[in-house]
C-alpha atoms as an extended CHARMM CRD file, in Angstrom:
* protein
*
       147  EXT
         1         1  MET       CA              0.0260000000        0.1290000000       -0.2380000000  PROA      1               0.0000000000
         2         2  LEU       CA              2.8300000000        2.2470000000        0.6980000000  PROA      2               0.0000000000
         3         3  LYS       CA              4.5260000000        1.9920000000       -2.8580000000  PROA      3               0.0000000000
         4         4  GLU       CA              0.5230000000        2.8250000000       -4.1460000000  PROA      4               0.0000000000
         5         5  PHE       CA              0.4620000000        5.5480000000       -1.8850000000  PROA      5               0.0000000000
         6         6  ARG       CA              4.0090000000        6.1660000000       -3.4140000000  PROA      6               0.0000000000
         7         7  GLU       CA              3.0960000000        6.5860000000       -7.0940000000  PROA      7               0.0000000000
         8         8  PHE       CA              0.1860000000        8.6910000000       -6.7660000000  PROA      8               0.0000000000
         9         9  ALA       CA              2.4220000000       11.1870000000       -4.6440000000  PROA      9               0.0000000000
        10        10  ALA       CA              4.3390000000       10.3800000000       -7.5350000000  PROA      10              0.0000000000
        11        11  ARG       CA              1.7680000000       11.8620000000      -10.7320000000  PROA      11              0.0000000000
        12        12  GLY       CA              2.8320000000       15.4050000000      -12.2530000000  PROA      12              0.0000000000
        13        13  ASN       CA             -1.5140000000       15.6530000000      -11.7030000000  PROA      13              0.0000000000
        14        14  VAL       CA             -0.5540000000       15.5310000000       -8.0720000000  PROA      14              0.0000000000
        15        15  ILE       CA              1.8300000000       17.8630000000       -8.2730000000  PROA      15              0.0000000000
        16        16  ASP       CA             -0.4300000000       20.4660000000      -10.5820000000  PROA      16              0.0000000000
        17        17  LEU       CA             -3.1320000000       19.8640000000       -7.8270000000  PROA      17              0.0000000000
        18        18  ALA       CA             -0.9130000000       20.9800000000       -5.0380000000  PROA      18              0.0000000000
        19        19  VAL       CA              0.4370000000       23.4260000000       -6.8790000000  PROA      19              0.0000000000
        20        20  GLY       CA             -2.8180000000       25.0440000000       -8.0610000000  PROA      20              0.0000000000
        21        21  LEU       CA             -4.6730000000       24.6240000000       -4.7270000000  PROA      21              0.0000000000
        22        22  ILE       CA             -1.2750000000       26.9330000000       -3.4600000000  PROA      22              0.0000000000
        23        23  ILE       CA             -1.9400000000       29.6680000000       -5.6680000000  PROA      23              0.0000000000
        24        24  GLY       CA             -5.8820000000       29.1220000000       -5.1930000000  PROA      24              0.0000000000
        25        25  ALA       CA             -4.7270000000       29.9160000000       -1.5070000000  PROA      25              0.0000000000
        26        26  ALA       CA             -2.7630000000       33.1310000000       -2.4680000000  PROA      26              0.0000000000
        27        27  PHE       CA             -4.6760000000       34.8100000000       -5.2100000000  PROA      27              0.0000000000
        28        28  GLY       CA             -7.4210000000       34.3050000000       -2.3190000000  PROA      28              0.0000000000
        29        29  LYS       CA             -6.2620000000       36.6890000000        0.0200000000  PROA      29              0.0000000000
        30        30  ILE       CA             -5.3930000000       38.7000000000       -3.0350000000  PROA      30              0.0000000000
        31        31  VAL       CA             -9.4420000000       38.9500000000       -3.7210000000  PROA      31              0.0000000000
        32        32  THR       CA            -10.1910000000       39.4370000000        0.2210000000  PROA      32              0.0000000000
        33        33  SER       CA             -7.6410000000       42.1840000000        0.5100000000  PROA      33              0.0000000000
        34        34  LEU       CA             -8.7750000000       43.4950000000       -2.9600000000  PROA      34              0.0000000000
        35        35  VAL       CA            -12.2280000000       43.4920000000       -1.8060000000  PROA      35              0.0000000000
        36        36  ASN       CA            -12.8360000000       45.3620000000        1.7160000000  PROA      36              0.0000000000
        37        37  ASP       CA             -9.6510000000       47.7200000000        1.2510000000  PROA      37              0.0000000000
        38        38  ILE       CA             -9.8490000000       48.7940000000       -1.9530000000  PROA      38              0.0000000000
        39        39  LEU       CA            -13.6160000000       48.3340000000       -3.7560000000  PROA      39              0.0000000000
        40        40  MET       CA            -16.0330000000       48.7560000000       -0.3110000000  PROA      40              0.0000000000
        41        41  PRO       CA            -14.6510000000       51.4330000000        0.5110000000  PROA      41              0.0000000000
        42        42  PRO       CA            -15.8130000000       53.8860000000       -2.1950000000  PROA      42              0.0000000000
        43        43  ILE       CA            -18.9080000000       51.5840000000       -2.7170000000  PROA      43              0.0000000000
        44        44  GLY       CA            -19.4280000000       52.2430000000        0.9720000000  PROA      44              0.0000000000
        45        45  MET       CA            -18.5870000000       55.8670000000        0.8660000000  PROA      45              0.0000000000
        46        46  ALA       CA            -20.7140000000       56.2790000000       -2.4880000000  PROA      46              0.0000000000
        47        47  LEU       CA            -24.0800000000       54.6550000000       -0.5020000000  PROA      47              0.0000000000
        48        48  GLY       CA            -23.4300000000       57.2330000000        2.7140000000  PROA      48              0.0000000000
        49        49  ARG       CA            -20.3240000000       55.9290000000        4.5210000000  PROA      49              0.0000000000
        50        50  VAL       CA            -21.4690000000       52.5300000000        4.9010000000  PROA      50              0.0000000000
        51        51  ASN       CA            -18.6890000000       50.2290000000        6.3430000000  PROA      51              0.0000000000
        52        52  PHE       CA            -20.6150000000       47.1710000000        5.4880000000  PROA      52              0.0000000000
        53        53  ALA       CA            -18.0370000000       45.3260000000        7.7930000000  PROA      53              0.0000000000
        54        54  ASP       CA            -19.8160000000       47.2410000000       10.2000000000  PROA      54              0.0000000000
        55        55  LEU       CA            -23.5270000000       45.8390000000        9.2000000000  PROA      55              0.0000000000
        56        56  PHE       CA            -25.0810000000       43.4410000000       11.3000000000  PROA      56              0.0000000000
        57        57  ILE       CA            -28.4070000000       42.2010000000       13.2150000000  PROA      57              0.0000000000
        58        58  THR       CA            -28.5040000000       41.2310000000       16.7620000000  PROA      58              0.0000000000
        59        59  LEU       CA            -31.3710000000       39.0900000000       18.0580000000  PROA      59              0.0000000000
        60        60  ASP       CA            -31.7400000000       39.6730000000       21.4950000000  PROA      60              0.0000000000
        61        61  GLY       CA            -32.4780000000       43.7320000000       20.3520000000  PROA      61              0.0000000000
        62        62  SER       CA            -29.3480000000       44.8530000000       22.2210000000  PROA      62              0.0000000000
        63        63  ALA       CA            -27.6300000000       47.7350000000       20.5710000000  PROA      63              0.0000000000
        64        64  HSD       CA            -23.4400000000       46.8860000000       19.6610000000  PROA      64              0.0000000000
        65        65  PRO       CA            -21.6500000000       49.9990000000       17.7040000000  PROA      65              0.0000000000
        66        66  SER       CA            -19.7140000000       46.6020000000       15.7510000000  PROA      66              0.0000000000
        67        67  VAL       CA            -19.7720000000       42.9260000000       15.2490000000  PROA      67              0.0000000000
        68        68  GLU       CA            -16.9390000000       43.2080000000       17.5330000000  PROA      68              0.0000000000
        69        69  ALA       CA            -18.7070000000       43.9860000000       20.5300000000  PROA      69              0.0000000000
        70        70  ALA       CA            -21.4820000000       42.5460000000       20.0190000000  PROA      70              0.0000000000
        71        71  LYS       CA            -19.6500000000       39.5890000000       20.0170000000  PROA      71              0.0000000000
        72        72  ALA       CA            -17.5770000000       40.4760000000       23.2680000000  PROA      72              0.0000000000
        73        73  ALA       CA            -20.5380000000       41.4890000000       24.5860000000  PROA      73              0.0000000000
        74        74  GLY       CA            -22.6030000000       37.8770000000       23.9810000000  PROA      74              0.0000000000
        75        75  SER       CA            -25.0630000000       39.1790000000       21.3480000000  PROA      75              0.0000000000
        76        76  PRO       CA            -25.8540000000       36.9270000000       18.3580000000  PROA      76              0.0000000000
        77        77  THR       CA            -25.4680000000       38.6630000000       14.8010000000  PROA      77              0.0000000000
        78        78  ILE       CA            -26.9950000000       38.3830000000       12.1570000000  PROA      78              0.0000000000
        79        79  ASN       CA            -23.7480000000       39.8780000000       10.2010000000  PROA      79              0.0000000000
        80        80  TYR       CA            -25.2740000000       40.6600000000        6.7070000000  PROA      80              0.0000000000
        81        81  GLY       CA            -22.4180000000       43.0460000000        5.6460000000  PROA      81              0.0000000000
        82        82  LEU       CA            -20.0550000000       40.7680000000        6.6500000000  PROA      82              0.0000000000
        83        83  PHE       CA            -21.4620000000       38.5780000000        4.0930000000  PROA      83              0.0000000000
        84        84  LEU       CA            -22.3850000000       40.8360000000        1.3590000000  PROA      84              0.0000000000
        85        85  ASN       CA            -18.0370000000       40.9800000000        1.2330000000  PROA      85              0.0000000000
        86        86  THR       CA            -17.9960000000       36.9460000000        0.9440000000  PROA      86              0.0000000000
        87        87  VAL       CA            -20.2170000000       36.9560000000       -2.1840000000  PROA      87              0.0000000000
        88        88  LEU       CA            -18.7480000000       39.7620000000       -4.3460000000  PROA      88              0.0000000000
        89        89  GLU       CA            -15.1710000000       37.6880000000       -3.2720000000  PROA      89              0.0000000000
        90        90  PHE       CA            -16.8380000000       34.8610000000       -5.0150000000  PROA      90              0.0000000000
        91        91  VAL       CA            -18.7020000000       36.9860000000       -8.4460000000  PROA      91              0.0000000000
        92        92  ILE       CA            -14.6020000000       37.8490000000       -8.5980000000  PROA      92              0.0000000000
        93        93  VAL       CA            -13.1430000000       35.2120000000       -8.6660000000  PROA      93              0.0000000000
        94        94  ALA       CA            -15.8130000000       32.7920000000      -10.2240000000  PROA      94              0.0000000000
        95        95  PHE       CA            -14.8550000000       36.1070000000      -12.7460000000  PROA      95              0.0000000000
        96        96  ALA       CA            -11.6970000000       35.1410000000      -13.0260000000  PROA      96              0.0000000000
        97        97  VAL       CA            -10.9600000000       31.7330000000      -12.9980000000  PROA      97              0.0000000000
        98        98  PHE       CA            -14.2730000000       31.8140000000      -15.8400000000  PROA      98              0.0000000000
        99        99  LEU       CA            -11.8100000000       33.9450000000      -17.8970000000  PROA      99              0.0000000000
       100       100  LEU       CA             -8.6710000000       31.8130000000      -17.1100000000  PROA      100             0.0000000000
       101       101  VAL       CA            -10.2920000000       28.3210000000      -18.4690000000  PROA      101             0.0000000000
       102       102  ARG       CA            -11.9670000000       30.5850000000      -21.6290000000  PROA      102             0.0000000000
       103       103  GLN       CA             -8.6780000000       31.9860000000      -22.3350000000  PROA      103             0.0000000000
       104       104  ILE       CA             -7.1790000000       28.1230000000      -21.8060000000  PROA      104             0.0000000000
       105       105  ASN       CA            -10.2200000000       26.8540000000      -24.3700000000  PROA      105             0.0000000000
       106       106  ARG       CA             -9.3970000000       29.6000000000      -27.3260000000  PROA      106             0.0000000000
       107       107  MET       CA             -6.0180000000       28.2180000000      -26.6680000000  PROA      107             0.0000000000
       108       108  ARG       CA             -6.9260000000       24.5470000000      -27.1520000000  PROA      108             0.0000000000
       109       109  GLY       CA             -9.1370000000       25.5750000000      -30.5440000000  PROA      109             0.0000000000
       110       110  PRO       CA            -11.9550000000       22.9940000000      -31.3760000000  PROA      110             0.0000000000
       111       111  ALA       CA            -11.9080000000       19.4680000000      -31.1590000000  PROA      111             0.0000000000
       112       112  PRO       CA            -11.2450000000       17.4100000000      -33.4570000000  PROA      112             0.0000000000
       113       113  VAL       CA            -13.8380000000       15.6910000000      -34.5270000000  PROA      113             0.0000000000
       114       114  PRO       CA            -14.2700000000       11.8250000000      -34.1240000000  PROA      114             0.0000000000
       115       115  VAL       CA            -13.7410000000        9.7650000000      -37.0020000000  PROA      115             0.0000000000
       116       116  ASP       CA            -17.0800000000        7.8480000000      -37.3420000000  PROA      116             0.0000000000
       117       117  GLU       CA            -15.7360000000        3.7070000000      -38.1110000000  PROA      117             0.0000000000
       118       118  SER       CA            -19.5610000000        2.1470000000      -38.6410000000  PROA      118             0.0000000000
       119       119  ARG       CA            -22.3370000000        2.3390000000      -40.7130000000  PROA      119             0.0000000000
       120       120  ASP       CA            -24.9620000000        0.1220000000      -41.8970000000  PROA      120             0.0000000000
       121       121  CYS       CA            -26.0150000000       -2.7280000000      -42.7720000000  PROA      121             0.0000000000
       122       122  PRO       CA            -27.7220000000       -2.5250000000      -46.4370000000  PROA      122             0.0000000000
       123       123  PHE       CA            -29.9920000000       -5.3410000000      -45.3660000000  PROA      123             0.0000000000
       124       124  CYS       CA            -30.9240000000       -4.8720000000      -41.6940000000  PROA      124             0.0000000000
       125       125  LEU       CA            -30.0380000000       -1.7130000000      -41.6170000000  PROA      125             0.0000000000
       126       126  SER       CA            -28.2860000000       -1.8990000000      -38.5290000000  PROA      126             0.0000000000
       127       127  ARG       CA            -24.6350000000       -0.2520000000      -37.4890000000  PROA      127             0.0000000000
       128       128  ILE       CA            -21.7770000000       -2.9970000000      -37.9330000000  PROA      128             0.0000000000
       129       129  PRO       CA            -17.9580000000       -1.5610000000      -38.1530000000  PROA      129             0.0000000000
       130       130  ARG       CA            -16.6090000000       -0.2280000000      -41.6420000000  PROA      130             0.0000000000
       131       131  LYS       CA            -14.1250000000       -3.3450000000      -42.6430000000  PROA      131             0.0000000000
       132       132  ALA       CA            -17.0320000000       -6.0260000000      -41.4960000000  PROA      132             0.0000000000
       133       133  THR       CA            -17.2500000000       -8.7890000000      -44.2930000000  PROA      133             0.0000000000
       134       134  LYS       CA            -20.4000000000       -9.9150000000      -42.0500000000  PROA      134             0.0000000000
       135       135  CYS       CA            -23.6170000000       -8.5160000000      -40.4960000000  PROA      135             0.0000000000
       136       136  ALA       CA            -23.6160000000       -9.4970000000      -36.4890000000  PROA      136             0.0000000000
       137       137  HSD       CA            -27.3240000000       -9.1820000000      -36.9140000000  PROA      137             0.0000000000
       138       138  CYS       CA            -28.3150000000      -10.0910000000      -39.7090000000  PROA      138             0.0000000000
       139       139  ALA       CA            -25.9380000000      -12.3690000000      -41.2710000000  PROA      139             0.0000000000
       140       140  SER       CA            -26.1200000000      -11.0590000000      -44.5710000000  PROA      140             0.0000000000
       141       141  ALA       CA            -22.3220000000      -11.0310000000      -46.6720000000  PROA      141             0.0000000000
       142       142  VAL       CA            -21.3460000000       -7.5150000000      -46.7450000000  PROA      142             0.0000000000
       143       143  GLN       CA            -18.7020000000       -5.8890000000      -49.0690000000  PROA      143             0.0000000000
       144       144  PRO       CA            -16.2200000000       -3.7150000000      -46.1800000000  PROA      144             0.0000000000
       145       145  VAL       CA            -15.5110000000       -0.4400000000      -46.6750000000  PROA      145             0.0000000000
       146       146  SER       CA            -12.1470000000        0.9330000000      -47.2960000000  PROA      146             0.0000000000
       147       147  ALA       CA            -10.8730000000        4.3140000000      -45.5290000000  PROA      147             0.0000000000
C-alpha cells in the first residue's frame, strides 16, 4: 500500500493539484484584500458612508456599535455586511476562473472531429464496423468499406 501511495503522490497531476491549491489560496487572499480594502470603501462611501463590515443585526435586540462589540457582549448576530463582502469575493473569483478557463479553451482550439468507424448494414440497417464482411445482426455478407 505504501508503494501505491508513493506512485500516486509522484504523479504529475498530484503535484499540479498541490501547486494549484497553494496559488489558489494566495489568490483568495489577494481577492479578499481587493474587496475589503479597495472595492468596498468607495461603494460604502457612495452609499452614504456605510462600512459593510459593521452591518449586522443582533438577535437579542441589544444595540452595539460594531460586530466585535456585540460578540464581546455575547450577543448573537447576523453579519449580513460580512456576507455581502464574501459574496462579492466569490463573484470576483468566479469571474477570474471563467476568464482563465475561457482563455485556455481558446488556446486549445476546436476539438478534433471523431471519425465514424461504423456504417449501416444494407440489409437490416443495423450499425456494423466499416471493415466488417458479415453483419453481426442478420448474418448477411457485406462488402467492407476501405478508409
